C-alpha positions in Angstrom: 0.0 0.0 0.0 1.5 3.4 -1.0 1.6 6.3 1.3 -1.3 7.9 -0.7 -3.4 4.8 -0.3 -2.8 4.5 3.5 -5.6 6.9 4.5 -9.2 6.2 5.0 -10.5 9.1 2.9 -9.7 12.4 1.3 -11.1 15.8 2.4 -11.2 18.6 -0.1 -11.7 22.2 1.0 -12.6 24.4 -1.9 -12.7 28.2 -1.7 -14.3 29.5 -4.9 -14.1 33.2 -5.9 -15.8 35.1 -8.6 -18.9 32.9 -8.8 -21.9 34.5 -10.4 -24.2 35.6 -7.6 -27.3 34.0 -9.0 -25.6 30.6 -8.7 -25.1 31.1 -5.0 -28.6 32.2 -4.0 -30.7 29.2 -5.2 -30.9 26.6 -2.5 -32.8 24.1 -4.6 -30.3 24.3 -7.4 -27.4 24.0 -5.0 -28.9 21.0 -3.4 -29.5 19.3 -6.8 -25.9 20.2 -7.7 -24.3 18.7 -4.6 -26.5 15.5 -4.8 -25.5 15.1 -8.5 -21.8 15.7 -7.7 -22.0 13.0 -5.0 -23.7 10.4 -7.2 -21.2 11.1 -10.1 -18.4 10.6 -7.6 -19.7 7.2 -6.7 -21.1 8.1 -3.3 -24.5 7.1 -1.8 -26.7 10.1 -0.7 -28.4 9.5 2.7 -30.0 12.9 3.3 -29.6 16.6 2.7 -30.5 19.8 4.5 -30.2 23.3 3.0 -31.0 26.7 4.6 -31.4 30.1 2.8 -30.7 33.1 4.9 -33.3 35.2 3.2 -34.2 36.5 -0.3 -31.0 37.2 -2.2 -28.8 36.0 0.7 -26.5 33.1 1.1 -27.1 29.4 1.5 -25.7 26.8 3.9 -26.2 23.2 2.8 -25.2 19.7 3.7 -25.5 16.4 1.8 -24.9 13.5 4.1 -23.3 10.5 2.4 -22.7 6.9 3.4 -19.1 7.9 2.5 -19.2 11.1 4.6 -20.4 14.5 3.3 -20.4 17.4 1.0 -21.3 20.9 2.3 -21.4 24.4 0.9 -21.7 27.9 2.3 -22.3 30.8 0.0 -21.9 34.6 0.1 -23.5 35.8 -3.2 -22.8 39.5 -2.3 -19.1 38.6 -2.5 -19.3 35.9 -5.2 -17.8 33.4 -2.8 -18.6 29.7 -2.0 -16.8 27.5 0.4 -17.3 23.8 -0.3 -16.2 20.9 1.8 -16.0 17.4 0.2 -15.0 14.4 2.4 -15.3 10.9 0.9 -14.0 7.5 1.9 -14.1 4.1 0.2 -14.2 4.1 -3.6 -16.0 7.4 -3.9 -13.8 10.0 -5.6 -14.0 13.6 -4.1 -12.1 14.9 -7.1 -15.0 13.9 -9.4 -17.4 15.7 -7.1 -15.2 18.8 -7.1 -15.1 18.8 -10.9 -18.9 18.7 -11.1 -19.1 21.7 -8.7 -16.5 23.7 -10.6 -18.2 23.0 -13.9 -21.5 24.3 -12.7 -20.4 27.2 -10.5 -17.8 28.5 -12.9 -15.5 30.3 -10.4 -13.1 32.9 -11.7 -10.6 31.7 -9.1 -10.2 28.8 -6.6 -8.0 27.6 -3.8 -8.2 23.9 -3.1 -6.7 22.1 -0.1 -6.6 18.3 0.0 -6.2 16.5 3.3 -5.7 12.7 3.8 -7.9 11.6 6.7 -7.7 8.7 9.0 -4.0 8.3 9.0 -2.0 6.9 12.0 1.0 8.9 10.9 1.4 12.6 10.1 -1.4 14.1 8.0 -0.7 14.7 4.4 -1.9 18.2 3.3 -1.6 19.4 -0.2 -2.4 22.9 -1.3 -3.6 23.1 -4.9 -4.4 26.5 -6.6 
């Protein structure tokens, strides 16, 4: 087993900037997007919960997976979304991230990837 394979799962933290505001205000569309991203990544959706902070305001949402979770927090007034994708087993968080990026179309992004469930030092990679 290689060092990369010796973790139980991967946790991606995605800070997305320059996202069109209309894509960050629609809770139903974001829920559908995160569910679709999970399924395409090979994860099994168990439940979801999304909350809108008022008309034109941001959204906080969580999709609970058998393999962990995907969450998102949005600030449409700033064009910013923070997504959290944690998957274990054969589910691929990079596929889920690609789905989010393809739909949200950020102008910029900062992605951090963390190996989870290691007995040794945590492997953290910063990808821009």
